[in-house]
C-alpha positions as a printed NumPy array, in Angstrom:
array([[  7.581,   1.084, -17.746],
       [  6.571,   4.675, -18.052],
       [  5.699,   7.218, -15.395],
       [  3.007,   9.85 , -15.703],
       [  4.456,  13.247, -16.703],
       [  1.811,  15.041, -14.586],
       [  1.863,  13.217, -11.23 ],
       [  4.686,  10.642, -11.464],
       [  2.53 ,   7.5  , -10.947],
       [  3.255,   4.323, -12.879],
       [  1.12 ,   4.261, -16.02 ],
       [ -0.845,   1.131, -16.957],
       [ -1.465,  -0.319, -20.426],
       [ -5.035,  -0.243, -21.749],
       [ -6.657,  -1.252, -25.044],
       [ -9.664,   0.609, -26.417],
       [-11.111,  -0.111, -29.862],
       [ -7.997,  -1.94 , -31.066],
       [ -5.642,   0.89 , -30.031],
       [ -3.145,   0.727, -27.187],
       [ -2.955,   3.453, -24.561],
       [ -1.038,   4.147, -21.367],
       [ -3.277,   5.481, -18.614],
       [ -2.393,   6.942, -15.229],
       [ -4.551,   5.368, -12.498],
       [ -3.974,   8.36 , -10.216],
       [ -4.737,  11.473, -12.306],
       [ -6.289,   9.941, -15.462],
       [ -3.656,  11.229, -17.919],
       [ -3.76 ,   9.108, -21.117],
       [ -1.472,   8.831, -24.119],
       [ -1.638,   6.613, -27.167],
       [  1.121,   4.025, -27.678],
       [  2.478,   4.2  , -31.216],
       [  3.272,   1.1  , -33.279],
       [  7.062,   1.622, -33.   ],
       [  6.974,   1.548, -29.174],
       [  7.427,  -1.838, -27.504],
       [  4.342,  -3.727, -26.349],
       [  3.558,  -3.621, -22.642],
       [  2.621,  -6.822, -20.878],
       [  3.138,  -8.539, -17.552],
       [  5.714, -11.268, -18.046],
       [  5.961, -12.756, -14.546],
       [  3.752, -12.728, -11.515],
       [  5.618, -12.614,  -8.206],
       [  4.567, -15.28 ,  -5.721],
       [  5.248, -14.811,  -2.031],
       [  5.488, -17.451,   0.665],
       [  3.394, -17.2  ,   3.835],
       [  6.573, -16.285,   5.731],
       [  7.168, -13.313,   3.409],
       [  3.569, -12.148,   3.924],
       [  3.834, -12.219,   7.732],
       [  4.711,  -9.238,   9.885],
       [  6.022,  -9.901,  13.383],
       [  6.184,  -7.062,  15.883],
       [  7.991,  -8.245,  19.   ],
       [  7.361,  -6.681,  22.364],
       [ 10.183,  -4.371,  23.381],
       [ 11.426,  -3.784,  19.833],
       [ 10.827,  -0.615,  17.852],
       [  9.592,  -1.292,  14.313],
       [ 11.605,   1.485,  12.646],
       [ 10.349,   0.713,   9.14 ],
       [  6.688,   1.199,  10.061],
       [  5.105,   4.597,   9.446],
       [  4.124,   6.797,  12.404],
       [  1.092,   8.935,  13.125],
       [  1.235,  11.888,  15.485],
       [ -1.767,  13.728,  16.984],
       [ -4.224,  11.558,  14.989],
       [ -4.609,   8.394,  17.093],
       [ -4.185,   8.268,  20.862],
       [ -3.129,   5.213,  22.87 ],
       [ -6.129,   3.892,  24.852],
       [ -3.786,   2.688,  27.619],
       [ -1.534,   5.71 ,  28.314],
       [ -3.058,   8.459,  26.134],
       [  0.187,   9.186,  24.224],
       [ -0.345,  10.83 ,  20.812],
       [  2.261,   9.018,  18.657],
       [  1.757,   5.51 ,  17.245],
       [  3.165,   3.129,  14.646],
       [  0.532,   1.675,  12.322],
       [  0.095,  -1.069,   9.717],
       [ -2.804,  -2.745,   7.928],
       [ -3.446,  -6.413,   7.308],
       [ -6.211,  -8.364,   5.597],
       [ -7.441, -10.514,   8.501],
       [-10.922, -11.317,   7.206],
       [-12.48 , -12.151,   3.825],
       [-11.241, -10.27 ,   0.764],
       [-14.511,  -8.352,   0.426],
       [-14.097,  -6.928,   3.954],
       [-11.914,  -3.883,   4.686],
       [ -8.435,  -4.504,   6.129],
       [ -7.731,  -4.362,   9.863],
       [ -5.59 ,  -1.466,  11.114],
       [ -3.082,  -2.183,  13.862],
       [ -1.483,   0.441,  16.096],
       [  1.477,   0.298,  18.488],
       [  2.078,   3.098,  20.992],
       [  5.561,   4.605,  20.704],
       [  5.69 ,   5.334,  24.454],
       [  4.28 ,   2.248,  26.221],
       [  4.334,  -0.355,  23.401],
       [  0.628,  -1.241,  23.709],
       [ -0.739,  -2.849,  20.513],
       [ -4.394,  -2.688,  19.491],
       [ -6.461,  -3.13 ,  16.35 ],
       [ -9.254,  -1.191,  14.703],
       [-11.891,  -2.62 ,  12.363],
       [-13.802,  -0.484,   9.886]])
């Protein structure tokens, strides 16, 4: 693994014309991989169970690990300006993900489709 010296993103291996490169997907920085450096490849693919993919937000509990937005989205029920949010792929893979919001004040949960 190598991180981009410009922006810090994880660089990805790429082959062009028989040469190996590391390319940053964020800023586009590229560097050639010399023959004495180890080869980069994905050895294992992580598989998750359906339980690991599920997110359960119980009423009355505060999801402390979820990110918050303030003064961007307003609760349609009480009008408060601070919400938790998360995204989930609820439709086909070629459709955009669904955004869910939970009001910090009243706990109302709603979704937004793009």
